[in-house]
C-alpha positions in Angstrom: 56.8 68.1 179.1 58.9 68.0 175.4 59.5 71.0 173.7 58.5 71.9 170.7 59.7 73.7 167.7 57.7 75.4 165.2 58.8 78.0 162.3 58.1 81.8 163.0 56.3 83.4 159.3 57.7 87.1 159.2 54.8 88.5 160.2 53.9 86.8 163.5 54.6 88.3 166.8 57.8 87.0 168.3 60.4 88.0 170.9 64.4 87.7 170.2 66.7 87.9 173.3 69.8 89.9 172.7 72.3 89.2 175.5 69.5 90.5 179.0 67.7 92.5 176.5 64.2 91.3 174.7 63.0 92.6 171.9 59.4 92.1 171.1 58.3 92.4 167.3 54.5 92.4 167.1 51.9 93.1 164.9 49.6 96.4 164.9 46.5 93.7 166.4 48.0 91.5 168.7 50.9 91.3 170.8 52.2 88.4 173.1 55.0 87.9 175.5 56.9 85.1 176.0 59.2 84.2 179.4 62.2 82.2 180.3 62.5 80.4 177.3 65.4 81.3 174.3 64.4 82.2 171.2 66.0 82.5 168.0 65.5 83.9 164.4 64.8 79.9 162.8 62.4 79.1 165.5 60.9 79.3 169.0 61.3 76.8 172.0 58.9 77.8 174.6 56.6 76.0 177.4 52.9 75.9 177.2 53.0 76.9 180.8 55.6 79.9 180.2 52.8 81.7 178.2 51.7 85.2 179.0 49.4 86.9 176.9 49.1 90.7 177.4 45.8 92.7 176.8 46.2 94.7 173.9 45.8 98.5 174.1 42.6 98.9 172.6 41.2 96.2 175.3 43.4 98.6 177.9 42.1 101.7 176.8 38.0 100.6 176.8 38.8 99.2 180.4 40.1 102.5 181.9 36.8 104.3 180.0 34.9 101.8 182.0 36.5 102.7 185.6 35.9 106.5 184.5 32.6 106.4 183.8 32.1 104.2 187.3 34.1 106.5 188.9 31.6 109.6 187.4 28.6 108.3 188.3 29.7 107.0 192.1 30.7 110.8 192.9 27.3 112.1 190.9 25.6 109.4 193.3 27.4 110.4 196.5 27.2 114.0 195.8 23.1 114.2 194.9 22.4 112.3 198.1 25.0 114.1 200.4 23.0 117.5 199.5 19.6 115.8 199.4 20.2 115.1 203.3 20.6 119.0 204.1 17.8 121.0 204.8 16.3 123.5 202.0 17.2 126.7 203.7 20.7 125.8 204.4 20.9 123.8 201.1 21.6 126.8 198.4 24.2 128.9 200.6 25.9 125.7 201.1 26.7 124.8 197.5 27.2 128.3 197.0 30.3 127.7 199.0 31.2 124.2 197.6 31.1 126.1 193.8 33.6 128.9 195.5 36.0 126.2 196.1 35.9 124.2 193.2 34.7 125.8 190.7 38.2 127.6 189.5 39.6 124.4 189.6 37.2 122.5 187.3 37.7 125.8 184.8 41.2 125.6 185.0 40.8 121.4 184.3 38.9 122.9 181.2 41.5 125.1 180.1 44.3 122.2 179.9 41.6 119.6 178.4 41.4 122.4 175.3 45.0 123.2 175.5 45.7 119.5 174.8 42.9 119.9 172.1 45.1 122.8 171.0 47.9 121.2 170.4 46.5 117.9 169.0 45.5 119.8 166.2 49.1 121.5 165.7 50.2 118.0 165.3 48.4 117.5 162.9 48.7 120.3 161.0 51.8 122.4 159.3 51.9 124.8 162.6 55.4 124.1 164.0 53.7 125.3 167.6 56.8 124.5 169.3 59.2 127.0 167.4 56.6 129.6 168.0 56.4 129.3 171.6 60.1 128.6 171.3 59.7 125.2 173.8 62.2 122.7 174.4 62.7 119.6 173.0 61.2 117.9 175.8 58.2 120.2 176.0 54.7 118.4 176.4 53.1 116.9 174.0 49.0 116.6 173.4 49.2 113.2 175.2 51.1 114.0 178.4 48.6 117.0 178.6 45.4 115.5 178.0 47.0 112.6 181.1 47.5 115.8 183.4 44.2 116.9 182.5 43.1 112.9 183.3 44.0 113.4 186.7 42.7 116.9 187.4 39.3 115.8 186.3 39.6 112.7 188.5 41.0 114.2 192.2 39.1 117.7 191.8 35.6 116.5 191.6 37.0 113.3 194.1 37.7 116.1 197.1 34.0 117.9 196.3 32.4 114.7 196.4 34.2 114.0 199.9 33.5 117.8 201.2 30.2 116.9 200.0 29.7 114.1 202.5 31.3 114.4 205.0 29.6 118.1 205.7 26.4 116.1 205.5 27.3 113.7 208.0 28.1 115.8 210.2 31.6 116.0 210.0 32.4 119.6 209.6 35.7 119.3 210.2 37.0 117.1 208.5 34.8 118.4 205.3 36.8 122.0 205.9 40.1 120.1 205.4 39.0 118.8 201.8 39.7 122.0 199.6 42.6 123.4 201.9 44.5 119.7 201.5 43.7 119.7 197.9 45.1 123.4 197.4 48.2 122.7 199.4 48.8 119.4 197.3 48.2 121.2 193.9 50.3 124.4 194.6 53.4 121.8 196.5 53.1 120.0 193.1 53.7 123.7 191.3 56.4 124.6 192.8 58.0 121.2 193.9 62.1 121.2 192.8 62.0 117.6 192.4 62.3 116.0 189.3 58.8 114.5 189.0 55.5 115.9 187.0 57.2 117.5 184.4 59.6 119.6 186.5 61.0 121.3 183.0 57.5 122.1 181.8 56.4 123.3 185.5 59.2 126.0 185.8 59.0 126.8 182.2 55.1 127.9 183.2 56.1 129.9 186.4 58.9 131.3 185.0 56.2 133.3 182.0 54.4 133.8 185.2 56.9 136.0 186.2 57.7 137.1 183.1 54.3 138.4 183.0 54.1 139.7 186.5 57.3 142.1 186.5 57.4 142.7 182.9 61.4 144.1 182.9 62.4 142.3 180.3 61.2 142.1 176.3 58.2 140.4 176.1 58.0 137.2 173.9 55.3 135.1 172.2 54.6 133.1 175.1 54.9 135.9 177.5 51.8 137.6 176.0 49.9 134.6 175.0 49.3 133.1 178.3 48.8 136.6 179.9 45.8 136.8 177.1 44.6 133.6 178.2 45.3 134.8 182.1 42.4 137.6 180.5 39.9 135.0 180.0 40.3 133.5 183.3 40.0 136.3 185.4 37.2 135.3 187.1 39.2 132.1 188.1 41.8 134.9 189.8 38.7 136.3 191.2 37.5 133.1 192.9 40.9 131.6 194.2 41.5 134.8 196.4 37.8 134.2 198.2 38.4 130.9 198.7 42.3 131.5 199.8 40.9 134.5 201.9 38.4 132.1 203.7 41.0 129.2 204.5 43.4 131.4 205.8 40.6 133.4 208.6 39.3 129.5 209.1 35.8 130.4 207.5 35.7 127.2 205.4 32.5 125.1 206.0 30.2 127.8 207.8 27.8 130.9 206.1 29.5 133.1 208.0 31.1 134.9 205.4 28.3 135.1 203.7 27.5 138.1 205.6 28.5 141.7 203.9 30.5 142.9 206.5 32.8 139.4 205.9 36.1 140.3 205.4 36.1 137.9 202.2 32.6 139.0 201.7 31.0 141.5 198.8 32.9 144.5 200.1 36.3 143.4 200.0 38.0 145.9 197.9 40.6 142.1 196.7 37.7 141.0 194.4 37.9 143.7 191.8 41.6 144.0 192.2 42.0 140.3 191.5 39.8 140.7 187.9 41.3 143.5 187.5 44.9 141.6 188.0 45.2 140.0 184.3 44.4 143.2 182.3 46.5 145.1 184.2 49.8 142.6 183.6 48.9 143.0 179.8 48.4 146.7 180.2 52.1 146.9 181.0 52.9 144.5 178.5 52.0 146.2 175.4 53.6 149.4 177.2 56.8 147.7 177.5 56.4 146.3 173.8 56.1 149.8 172.7 59.2 151.1 174.7 61.1 148.0 172.8 59.8 148.3 169.5 58.5 152.1 169.4 55.0 150.9 167.1 51.6 152.7 168.3 50.3 149.3 167.5 51.5 148.7 171.1 49.6 152.0 172.9 46.3 151.1 171.1 46.6 147.5 172.4 47.2 148.7 175.9 44.2 151.5 175.2 42.1 147.8 174.9 42.7 146.4 178.0 42.8 149.6 180.1 38.9 149.5 178.8 38.0 146.6 180.9 39.1 148.4 184.4 36.0 150.5 184.5 33.7 147.8 183.3 35.1 146.1 186.8 35.6 148.8 189.0 32.0 150.4 188.3 31.0 147.0 188.9 32.1 147.0 192.3 30.5 150.2 193.1 27.5 148.6 193.9 28.6 147.3 197.2 29.6 150.8 198.3 27.1 153.6 197.3 23.3 154.1 197.5 21.0 152.0 195.9 19.4 154.7 194.1 22.8 155.9 193.0 23.9 153.1 191.5 20.5 152.7 188.9 20.9 156.3 188.2 24.5 157.2 187.2 26.9 154.6 187.9 24.8 151.6 185.8 24.2 153.3 182.8 28.1 153.8 183.0 28.6 150.3 183.4 27.1 149.3 180.8 28.6 152.4 178.0 31.9 150.8 179.6 31.0 147.1 178.5 29.8 147.9 175.6 33.3 149.6 174.5 35.2 146.9 176.1 33.5 144.1 174.4 33.6 145.8 170.6 36.7 146.9 171.0 38.3 143.5 171.8 36.1 141.8 168.9 37.7 144.3 166.3 41.1 143.8 167.6 40.4 140.1 167.4 39.8 140.4 163.6 41.9 142.7 162.1 45.0 142.2 164.3 45.4 138.8 166.2 44.0 137.1 163.3 44.8 139.3 160.7 41.5 138.4 158.7 43.7 136.6 156.0 43.9 134.1 158.3 40.1 132.9 157.5 41.7 131.5 154.0 44.2 129.2 155.3 42.8 127.9 158.7 43.9 124.7 159.5 46.1 123.3 157.1 46.3 120.1 158.2 48.7 117.2 156.3 47.0 114.7 156.1 43.6 114.8 154.6 41.0 113.6 157.3 37.4 114.1 158.6 38.0 117.6 160.1 40.1 118.5 157.5 36.9 118.2 155.4 35.1 119.9 157.9 37.1 122.9 158.3 38.8 123.8 155.5 37.5 126.2 153.6 33.7 125.9 154.8 32.5 129.0 154.9 30.4 128.3 158.1 33.5 127.8 159.8 34.2 131.5 159.2 30.9 132.3 160.3 30.8 130.5 163.3 34.0 132.1 164.6 32.9 135.8 163.7 29.7 135.3 165.6 30.6 133.2 168.6 33.4 135.8 168.7 31.6 138.7 169.2 28.6 137.1 171.3 30.6 135.8 173.7 32.9 139.0 173.9 29.6 140.8 174.9 28.5 137.7 177.5 32.0 138.0 179.0 31.4 141.3 180.6 28.8 139.6 182.9 31.3 138.1 184.6 33.6 140.6 184.8 30.9 142.0 186.8 31.1 141.8 190.5 27.9 142.8 191.9 26.8 139.7 189.6 28.5 137.1 190.5 25.8 135.5 192.6 24.5 134.2 190.2 26.6 131.7 190.5 25.7 128.7 187.8 25.2 131.4 184.9 28.8 133.0 186.0 30.2 129.4 185.9 28.5 128.7 182.2 29.8 132.2 180.8 33.3 131.8 182.3 33.3 128.3 180.6 32.1 129.8 177.1 34.8 132.8 177.3 37.4 129.8 177.8 35.9 127.4 174.9 36.2 131.1 172.6 39.3 131.7 173.8 40.3 128.2 173.1 39.5 128.6 169.5 41.0 131.9 169.8 44.2 129.8 169.7 43.9 128.3 166.7 43.9 131.6 164.6 46.6 133.4 166.9 49.1 130.6 166.5 48.9 129.9 163.1 48.7 133.7 162.5 52.3 134.0 163.9 53.7 131.0 162.2 52.4 132.3 159.2 54.6 135.9 160.0 57.3 133.8 160.9 57.4 131.6 157.4 57.2 134.8 155.7 59.5 136.3 157.2 62.4 133.5 156.5 61.3 133.5 153.1 61.6 137.5 152.9 65.0 136.8 154.2 65.8 134.5 152.2 65.1 136.0 149.1 66.8 139.0 150.2 70.1 136.7 150.5 69.9 135.1 147.1 69.6 138.7 145.8 72.3 139.9 147.7 74.4 136.6 146.4 73.8 136.9 143.0 74.6 140.9 143.0 78.0 140.0 144.2 78.7 137.4 141.9 77.8 139.8 139.2 79.7 142.4 140.6 82.9 139.7 140.6 82.6 138.6 137.4 82.4 142.3 135.8 85.3 142.9 137.6 87.1 139.8 136.2 
């Protein structure tokens, strides 16, 4: 077929071949890719049979969203049909068990999504979060965080759907293997030494966890920041402990564990220990900071985390004392300790973590846009943050209470709301830390300039 030579305007998408590499020049609306023909700067020569059109990014994005929605509908349909196949007496107990295995992973997925939102907002603002956390140049962006969250959103519900389907169709052993395989794969991916799945970021996370568990060195901002997030996920740690206990003791896909004398049941001392673990980590961090800085504020902060310990252990006593003793003596103590912990934590959030003055500088975006108009300088934002933080601080004690954990849907909702509260807390906490860093730099620069002027003045006087 004869070749055709056409002039190419500057705005046209073309390819210029240089040696063996191809450079693509394309407009924002469309991109074309031409193969097996040479294209020069004066014109292009191609065969009509060699033209291949690459779909636009918008089309691919919409196609992925459509597949994601279809997958979600399919999972919901299969799960609903599987649950309806069970007897009414068995259904509630079985759903409670399924929820136990998968709700901590769902909550972790929610946390990853919201952390991506945090990073996206910081990338649009004047807050340099990479400097605040002392991150390397290869740190994950919000897009990469969302990519991880997307895969978690796909994998976890798929495993749960398979669990429900297999159990309802009599494949009990295969159903029991689903959460075990999922937990094992997640653990292997997290600790894998191979350069896959963001190795440097995974090891940064693992090193930070290790520093939190053993605070034998100076505490960095990333250390106590992650430990604070862990306190909001103490219910996740508790459920992970119970899930692992049942997997080790081969109690998956059975309701035997629901008995009161079960090793992984209500009487287990490991449950309150898992709940209190993040608070103890944060408590010892504060003591370590006091040792390094000698600031009394660190001791008051340690006192704040210690107020969560009575809430957790007084609640756990319900399974180890007589009912009349619980109602008449221990429950009032539990309520008093809950109020103290909630109000103390709320006070510390506002006066210390956020430094109130931060409310006048909420979200300093570089480029004006919808979020700027909605958030910057709006009084309703301050009222919402203060009010929601107080309410969710109070409801959070509900989750810390072991004797209320069988209301699993309510506890799941409250835990999710606590993660959302922590997500909005992050905005103010990180921005406040960034402002302190910039103010310190300005002060140091000012002192350096004054010192230089003093030395120059002294030198001029001697001359």
